ZAZAMAR-289004 format. One record per atom (N, C-alpha, C): x, y, z. Coordinates in steps of 0.001 Angstrom, whole numbers, plus 500000, padded with zeros to 6 digits. Example, Ala and Ser with C-alpha at 12.3 -4.5 7.8 and 13.67 -1.06 7.14 Angstrom:
! residues 2
513190494310507800512300495500507800513200496700507800512850497750507080513670498940507140512900500030507870
This chain:
! residues 80
500871498835499939500057500001499993500922501192499997500795502110499003501568503291498976503062503020498446503905503984498719505301503886498318506039503128499434507110502516499035507985501735499920509318502433499951509988502339501133511296502907501246512445502031500703513363502588499938514566501938499525515623502140500615516098501007501174517072501150502284518550500999501773518741500521500566520072500306500118520053499980498595521169500309497928521296499977496531522691499303496337522807498207495577524123497641495425524000496587494321525126495896494014525169494850493030524959493522493679524251492534492968523989491177493467524386490283492417525003489202492738525441488220491839524588486880492088523760486481491161523028485258491264523867484149490609524224483079491326524992482023490836524180480759490718524097480188489556523455478875489360524497478092488599524162477592487460525279476889486694526133477939485927525645479241485958526324480304485426526121481544486446526737482585486209526449483764487076525736484929486340524860485561487062524122486712486489524348487836487470525067488862487056525295490053487879524199491072487618523467491425488692522465492453488649523053493769489317523066494808488518523668496065489039522671497045489648523058497794490549522224498764491207520885498204491639520860497126492369519730496466492915519232497225494099517849497634494201517345498203495285516899497213496333517226497518497625516787496671498687515563497362499397514437496770499166513153497327499741512596496200500642512749496286501924512292495210502806510751494965502768509962495928502394508542495719502437508013494964501145508905494835500105508527494029498969509022492671499192508029491682499227508332490339499683508854489449498581508713489958497239509239489195496168510498489806495609511412488997495105512525489524494360512153489736492958512365490856492424512006491311491102513203491689490237513244491378489007514288491681488061513740492525486983514423493620486697513945494535485620514430494041484319513496493666483447513825493151482085514444494260481321514089495487481576514660496612480902516066496790481211516470496591482390517879496717482867518719495598482183518131494348482103518876493284481436519013493576479985518041494095479366518203494524477957519311495527477721519388496526478674520438497496478651521739496977478752521893495803479407523185495167479725523503494075478633522757493999477553523043493144476434522311491753476507521456491528477474520766490258477519519570490370476640519182489152475998517986489062475173516953488246475975515626488619475893514641487905476497513588487381475494512955486193475875511931485689475045510888485037475928509668485026475479508530484365476099507888483370475224507744482196475660507124481139474907506673480074475830505416479579475566504777478495476256504916478731477859504558479854478304504560480241479724505895480194480355506939480385479559508319480422480092509012481713479456509641482428480299510484483566479909511919483157480182512712483412479182514141483115479344515009484297478890516104484444479605517055485517479293518357484906478883518948485373477835520238484844477242521248485890477016522453485522477105523574486365476730524354485611475668524203485910474385524764485147473328523919483877473258524519482806473212523786481523473140523574480866474521524082481555475563524025480979476967522731481443477618521892480484478092520710480797478887521119481123480293520866482293480844521336482588482106520223482629483191519016482708482762517852482723483685516483482331482933515706481652483702514367481253483180513361481708484220512124482075483760511037482458484660509818481687484202509097481067485057507884480379484705506685481193485154505673481142484197504429481936484436503537481234485435503223481968486492502298481428487452501232482431487640499940482120487225498834483140487027499332484222486017499514485395486581499844486557485632501313487114485899502089486254486735503438486760487098504511485679486657505615486193486146506657485254485842507602485153487074507808483887487606508521483746488714509915483019488302511006483567488822512346483057488426512508481648488853513141480892487972513406479429488252514852479183488060515564478731489100516943478451488947517243477511487829518209477842486994518574476961485932519450475859486504519122474561486125519956473387486624520648472775485510
């Protein structure tokens, strides 16, 4: 409800079978979900596609992240 306070900004590295560096991530304790800006990934050279309820982000031919559609929201799924 209303605006939420940003208490910090920094870089975060997600490590699965590969690494995904997210720059200038906002830490907002009242937001209970982790969200990734597709626009920011686009600015950093990642490409995204949506097909069959799955969103994936690639850098070159390497798939670095997948998100599965649950209702109307895409939820990040660790790549294994």
